[in-house]
C-alpha positions in Angstrom: 115.7 184.1 98.4 115.1 187.8 99.3 111.6 189.0 99.3 110.1 192.1 97.8 108.4 194.6 100.1 105.6 196.3 98.3 107.3 199.7 98.3 109.9 198.6 95.8 107.4 198.6 92.9 107.9 195.0 91.9 104.6 193.8 93.4 101.6 196.0 92.5 98.6 196.5 94.8 95.4 196.7 92.8 91.9 197.4 94.1 92.9 199.5 97.1 91.9 203.1 97.6 95.0 203.9 99.7 98.0 202.2 101.1 99.5 202.7 104.6 103.2 202.3 104.7 105.2 201.9 108.0 108.9 201.7 108.8 109.8 200.5 105.3 113.4 199.6 104.6 113.6 198.2 101.1 117.2 197.1 101.4 116.6 195.2 104.6 113.2 193.9 103.6 111.6 195.4 106.7 108.3 197.0 107.4 104.8 196.5 106.0 102.1 197.9 103.8 98.4 197.9 104.6 95.7 198.4 102.0 92.7 200.5 102.9 89.4 201.1 101.1 89.2 204.7 102.3 91.8 207.4 102.2 94.1 206.9 105.2 94.3 210.7 106.0 90.5 210.9 106.0 89.8 208.0 108.4 89.0 210.2 111.4 86.3 211.9 109.3 84.3 208.7 108.8 82.0 206.8 111.2 84.0 204.1 113.1 81.8 201.3 111.7 82.6 202.4 108.2 86.3 202.6 109.0 86.2 199.1 110.4 84.7 197.7 107.2 87.0 199.7 105.0 90.0 198.2 106.8 89.1 194.8 105.3 90.9 194.6 101.9 87.9 193.1 100.0 88.8 192.9 96.3 92.4 194.0 96.9 95.0 191.9 95.2 98.8 191.6 95.0 99.9 191.3 91.4 103.2 190.2 90.0 104.8 187.8 87.5 107.0 184.9 88.2 108.5 181.7 86.8 108.7 180.3 90.4 106.7 177.2 91.3 106.9 178.0 95.0 106.1 181.4 96.4 105.5 182.8 99.9 103.8 186.0 101.1 104.3 187.4 104.7 101.0 188.6 106.2 99.8 189.8 109.5 96.0 190.1 110.0 94.8 193.2 112.0 91.6 192.1 113.7 89.2 194.6 115.3 89.0 194.5 119.1 85.7 192.6 119.0 86.8 190.1 116.3 85.9 186.5 116.8 89.3 184.8 117.7 88.2 181.8 115.6 87.7 183.9 112.4 89.0 182.2 109.3 90.9 184.5 107.0 90.7 183.6 103.4 93.2 184.2 100.6 92.6 183.3 96.9 95.6 182.6 94.6 94.7 183.3 91.0 97.1 182.1 88.3 96.7 183.4 84.7 93.2 184.5 85.5 92.0 181.2 87.0 91.5 180.4 90.7 94.3 178.1 91.6 93.8 177.6 95.3 92.3 179.1 98.4 94.2 179.4 101.7 92.3 179.4 105.0 94.4 181.1 107.7 93.8 182.4 111.2 94.5 185.7 112.9 98.2 185.0 113.6 101.1 186.4 111.6 102.2 183.9 109.0 104.0 183.3 105.8 101.6 182.0 103.2 103.3 179.3 101.1 102.0 178.1 97.7 103.7 175.2 96.0 103.2 173.3 92.8 102.5 176.3 90.6 102.7 175.7 86.9 106.0 175.9 85.1 106.9 179.0 83.1 106.2 182.7 83.5 102.7 183.4 84.8 100.6 186.2 86.1 99.8 185.9 89.8 97.1 187.7 91.8 96.8 187.0 95.5 93.3 188.2 96.5 93.4 189.4 100.1 90.6 188.6 102.6 87.3 190.4 103.0 88.1 190.9 106.7 90.1 191.7 108.8 92.7 194.3 107.8 96.0 192.8 106.7 99.6 194.0 106.8 101.8 192.6 104.1 105.5 192.3 104.6 107.2 190.8 101.6 106.6 188.5 98.6 109.1 185.7 98.0 109.9 183.6 95.0 111.3 180.5 96.6 112.7 179.0 93.4 112.5 181.9 91.0 112.4 185.7 90.7 109.5 187.9 91.4 108.9 190.3 88.5 106.6 193.3 88.0 103.3 192.6 86.3 102.5 193.9 82.9 100.4 197.0 82.3 96.7 196.6 83.1 94.7 198.3 80.4 91.3 197.0 81.4 88.4 199.5 82.0 88.3 200.4 85.6 85.1 199.6 87.5 84.1 200.8 90.9 81.2 199.0 92.8 79.8 200.6 95.9 77.4 198.6 98.1 76.6 196.7 101.3 77.5 193.3 102.7 76.1 191.6 99.6 78.7 193.4 97.6 81.4 192.8 100.3 80.5 189.1 99.8 81.7 187.3 102.9 79.8 184.2 101.9 82.2 183.5 99.0 86.0 183.4 98.9 87.7 186.7 98.0 87.9 186.3 94.2 84.3 184.9 94.0 82.2 187.9 95.2 79.6 189.0 92.7 81.6 192.0 91.6 84.7 189.9 91.2 82.8 187.3 89.1 81.3 190.1 86.9 84.6 191.9 86.5 86.3 188.7 85.3 83.5 188.0 82.8 83.4 191.6 81.5 87.2 192.1 81.4 87.2 194.9 83.9 89.6 196.1 86.6 87.7 196.0 89.9 87.6 198.3 92.9 85.2 196.7 95.4 83.7 199.3 97.8 81.2 196.9 99.4 81.1 197.9 103.1 79.1 195.4 105.1 76.3 197.2 106.9 77.7 200.6 106.0 76.3 201.6 102.6 74.5 204.7 103.7 75.2 207.3 100.9 77.9 209.0 103.0 78.8 212.3 101.2 82.6 211.8 101.7 82.3 208.3 100.1 80.7 210.0 97.1 83.5 212.5 96.9 86.1 209.7 97.2 84.5 207.6 94.4 84.3 210.7 92.2 88.1 211.3 92.6 89.1 207.7 91.8 90.0 206.6 88.3 87.0 204.9 86.8 85.4 204.0 83.4 82.2 202.5 85.0 80.6 203.0 88.4 77.9 200.8 89.9 76.0 201.8 93.0 74.1 198.9 94.7 71.9 200.9 97.1 69.1 200.4 99.7 69.4 197.3 101.8 71.5 198.9 104.6 69.3 201.9 104.7 66.3 199.7 105.2 67.9 197.5 107.8 69.4 200.3 109.9 66.5 202.7 109.2 69.3 205.2 108.6 67.3 207.3 106.1 63.6 208.1 105.8 61.3 208.8 102.9 62.0 212.5 103.3 65.8 212.1 103.1 66.5 209.1 100.9 65.9 210.4 97.4 67.6 213.8 98.1 70.7 212.0 99.2 70.6 209.7 96.2 70.5 212.9 94.0 73.3 214.5 96.0 75.5 211.4 95.7 74.9 211.2 91.9 75.5 215.0 91.6 78.9 214.7 93.3 79.9 211.9 90.9 78.8 213.9 87.9 80.7 217.0 89.0 83.9 215.0 88.6 82.8 212.4 86.0 80.1 214.0 83.8 80.0 211.3 81.1 81.0 207.8 82.4 78.4 205.1 82.7 76.8 204.9 86.1 74.4 202.1 87.0 72.2 202.3 90.1 71.1 198.9 91.3 68.2 198.5 93.8 68.0 195.7 96.4 67.8 192.1 95.5 64.9 190.1 96.8 64.5 189.8 100.6 61.0 188.3 101.1 60.4 189.4 104.7 61.5 193.0 103.9 59.6 193.6 100.7 56.5 195.2 102.2 57.6 196.1 105.7 59.9 198.8 107.1 60.8 196.6 110.1 63.9 194.6 110.3 65.2 192.1 112.9 68.6 190.4 113.0 70.2 188.0 115.5 73.7 189.1 116.3 76.4 187.7 118.7 75.7 190.6 121.0 71.9 190.2 121.0 68.9 191.0 118.8 69.0 194.1 116.6 65.7 195.7 115.7 64.9 198.8 113.6 61.9 200.2 111.9 61.9 203.1 109.5 59.3 204.1 106.9 60.9 202.6 103.8 60.0 199.1 102.5 62.3 197.5 99.9 59.6 198.1 97.2 59.5 201.8 98.1 63.3 202.0 97.9 63.2 200.5 94.4 60.5 202.9 93.3 62.4 205.9 94.7 65.7 204.8 93.0 63.9 204.2 89.7 62.2 207.6 89.9 65.5 209.3 90.7 67.3 207.8 87.7 64.4 208.5 85.4 64.3 212.1 86.5 68.0 212.6 85.9 67.9 210.9 82.5 65.0 213.2 81.5 67.3 216.1 82.5 69.9 214.9 80.1 72.0 212.3 81.9 71.9 209.6 79.3 74.9 207.7 80.8 72.9 206.9 83.9 71.0 203.6 84.1 68.8 201.8 86.6 68.8 198.1 87.3 66.2 196.4 89.4 68.2 194.2 91.8 65.7 191.4 91.4 67.1 190.8 88.0 70.2 189.7 89.7 68.5 187.6 92.4 64.7 187.4 92.4 61.8 185.5 94.1 62.7 182.3 92.3 66.2 182.5 94.0 65.0 182.8 97.6 66.6 179.4 98.4 69.9 181.1 97.8 69.3 183.4 100.8 69.9 181.1 103.9 69.2 184.0 106.3 66.6 185.7 104.1 69.0 188.5 103.3 72.6 187.4 102.3 73.1 185.2 99.2 75.2 182.1 99.7 78.3 181.5 97.5 76.2 180.2 94.6 73.8 183.1 94.9 76.7 185.6 94.7 78.1 183.7 91.6 74.7 183.9 90.0 74.5 187.6 90.7 77.9 188.2 89.0 77.0 186.1 86.0 73.7 187.9 85.6 75.1 191.3 86.0 77.8 190.6 83.4 75.1 189.3 80.9 72.9 192.4 81.5 75.9 194.8 81.1 76.8 193.2 77.8 73.2 193.5 76.6 73.3 197.3 77.4 76.2 197.9 75.1 
């Protein structure tokens, strides 16, 4: 059965900032689309490390309806030059809002086949991997037609953050923002960039221009770990980031979330990490507690100046000292930790209504 390339409008891409299209021939079923989490035309303006993380389609999903019980999706991972050749590439298939199965692939081009789907018409979401970038060729209904999905009227939610938001320790539909979005009934755009949440001004402008009903900014841990900002520059850049959002979105709810617990970073500005290419060390002048205090002060000041739609959440309410066992490396939550974060965020968001 002929497949649908994603340019024909049958299959909808959700959660991407932009989509790169190359050599598409709808009639012949040729070409590919590639989701990005930055505007494609602006990629040269961003730091290469941020571009690398934005290439991974974290939170991006292919959405369609079908009565088929067997479907296939043509994919081609696009690994970075230094990518581990043994990297597992994860895809989650969600059927009628429930995780149906997870496919573990490699870096080779392949046609993902899913069989034994429930009878009858159903809503399908294929959640693409956190990393690496992926080109998508066509979606095939092997024993039934692929139909466009219905309209998605859920409130749109953008989450900006670090590797904890990127969520590589869980499968694609089980990151903490994905868990919270499902519980809250929100349409998610996940802008978690592992190691690259540094309050980049162009990222603020991009977020401000995206459709959104809620925005969450999970800030601080990358700034501590990379010593990318100091006490002198951190709060001013937080204010600048928020001001850019408010210039475009004066009234929508924005929640600023400070770092979750990381015991060895709470009272020191030093960080050390073992990496495949050696040991990374950095020392700034901001401890995690200082970062929390500065974020709380920034939000309180802006609320006092009239921004009543701005809120602060201490990240330790999502994962605190009693949850330290959920941090195998002292920094990144495991899959259960990410699920707990999503459940707790959803509960707190409901309480704020």
